[in-house]
C-alpha positions in Angstrom: -29.0 -25.6 19.2 -30.3 -25.1 22.8 -32.7 -27.6 24.4 -35.9 -25.9 25.4 -38.2 -26.8 28.2 -40.7 -24.1 27.2 -41.8 -25.3 23.8 -40.9 -25.0 20.2 -41.2 -21.2 20.0 -38.1 -20.7 22.3 -36.2 -23.4 20.5 -36.9 -21.7 17.1 -35.7 -18.4 18.5 -32.5 -20.1 19.6 -32.0 -21.6 16.1 -32.6 -18.2 14.5 -30.0 -16.6 16.8 -27.5 -19.4 16.0 -27.9 -18.8 12.3 -27.6 -15.0 12.6 -24.4 -15.4 14.7 -23.0 -17.9 12.2 -23.6 -15.5 9.3 -22.0 -12.7 11.3 -18.8 -14.8 11.7 -18.7 -15.7 8.1 -19.4 -12.1 6.8 -17.6 -10.3 9.5 -14.0 -10.9 8.4 -14.6 -9.9 4.8 -13.6 -6.2 5.2 -10.3 -7.2 6.6 -9.4 -8.8 3.3 -10.7 -5.9 1.2 -8.0 -3.8 -0.4 -8.3 -0.5 -2.3 -7.6 -0.6 -6.0 -4.7 1.4 -7.4 -7.1 3.4 -9.6 -9.1 4.5 -6.5 -6.2 6.8 -5.3 -3.7 7.1 -8.1 -3.8 8.3 -11.7 -2.3 5.9 -14.2 -2.2 8.9 -16.7 0.2 10.9 -14.6 3.6 9.1 -14.3 6.2 10.2 -11.8 9.9 10.2 -12.4 11.6 11.9 -9.4 15.0 11.9 -7.8 15.6 13.1 -4.3 17.0 12.6 -0.9 15.2 10.4 1.7 13.8 12.2 4.7 11.9 9.3 6.3 10.9 5.7 5.6 7.9 4.1 7.4 8.0 0.3 7.3 4.4 -0.3 8.3 1.6 -2.7 7.2 -0.3 -2.8 5.0 1.8 -0.4 3.0 5.1 1.2 3.6 5.8 4.8 2.8 8.8 6.7 1.6 9.3 10.5 2.0 12.0 12.3 0.1 12.9 15.8 -0.8 12.9 16.7 -4.5 14.7 19.9 -5.6 13.1 21.8 -8.4 15.1 23.8 -11.1 14.3 27.0 -9.3 15.9 25.7 -6.0 12.6 25.1 -4.2 12.3 21.8 -2.3 9.1 19.6 -2.1 8.8 16.7 0.2 7.1 13.8 -1.6 5.5 10.8 -0.1 5.1 7.6 -2.1 3.3 4.4 -1.1 5.2 1.2 -1.3 4.3 -2.5 -0.8 4.2 -4.3 2.5 7.4 -4.5 4.5 7.6 -8.3 4.0 7.1 -8.0 0.3 9.8 -5.4 0.0 12.2 -7.4 2.1 11.5 -10.4 -0.1 12.6 -8.4 -3.1 15.8 -7.5 -1.3 14.9 -3.9 -0.3 15.5 -3.2 3.4 14.6 -0.3 5.6 18.3 0.3 6.1 18.6 1.0 2.4 16.3 4.0 2.8 18.0 5.9 5.6 17.6 9.7 5.8 20.1 11.2 3.4 20.1 8.3 0.9 19.7 9.3 -2.7 16.7 7.7 -4.5 15.2 7.7 -8.0 11.5 6.9 -7.9 9.2 5.9 -10.8 5.5 5.5 -10.3 2.2 7.4 -10.5 0.9 10.6 -9.0 -2.0 10.6 -6.4 -5.4 11.9 -7.7 -5.5 14.3 -4.7 -3.1 16.7 -6.5 -0.6 16.8 -3.6 3.0 15.7 -3.6 2.0 12.0 -3.1 2.2 9.0 -5.3 2.5 5.3 -5.8 6.1 4.0 -6.3 6.5 1.2 -8.8 10.3 1.2 -8.7 13.0 2.7 -6.6 16.6 3.0 -7.8 19.3 3.5 -5.2 22.5 5.5 -5.6 24.5 2.2 -5.7 22.7 1.1 -8.9 20.3 -1.4 -7.4 16.6 -1.1 -8.5 13.6 -2.6 -6.8 10.0 -3.1 -7.7 8.2 -1.6 -4.8 4.5 -1.6 -5.7 2.2 -4.5 -4.9 -1.2 -3.6 -6.3 -2.4 -5.9 -9.1 -3.8 -3.1 -11.3 -0.8 -0.8 -11.4 0.4 0.0 -14.9 4.2 -0.1 -15.4 5.9 3.2 -16.3 7.6 3.1 -19.7 11.2 1.9 -19.4 10.9 0.7 -15.8 12.9 -2.3 -14.8 11.4 -4.9 -12.6 13.3 -7.0 -10.0 
């Protein structure tokens, strides 16, 4: 609180500003801790079970992304993008960016995005060498039937 030589009115104003500034410091960081819920973007009623070839992996915070080409029965190819957990969480489970180099074969299980595009949320990724990793980090993600966790 500032010392005032002009009377109590100025001192009260200084106290009020100190309180407002303090509340701003307390409330300000709250949005940085906020996180979207799985259900806000993805549909738990639309499971994905896709196999394809990696085109790109983005190891970025707060969520990594994997892009891979999926070949349909008619020969057409669709590039899918799936959200993964944070890079540190993936590394902690043993999955490295080097495991997802372009050309690597992957089998992804998860859930489709609500926007209807070729996007989803990956719960597990199985690599060609047989290793399977849990890749999702949201607390409210349902587990696909028969999915293995690691």
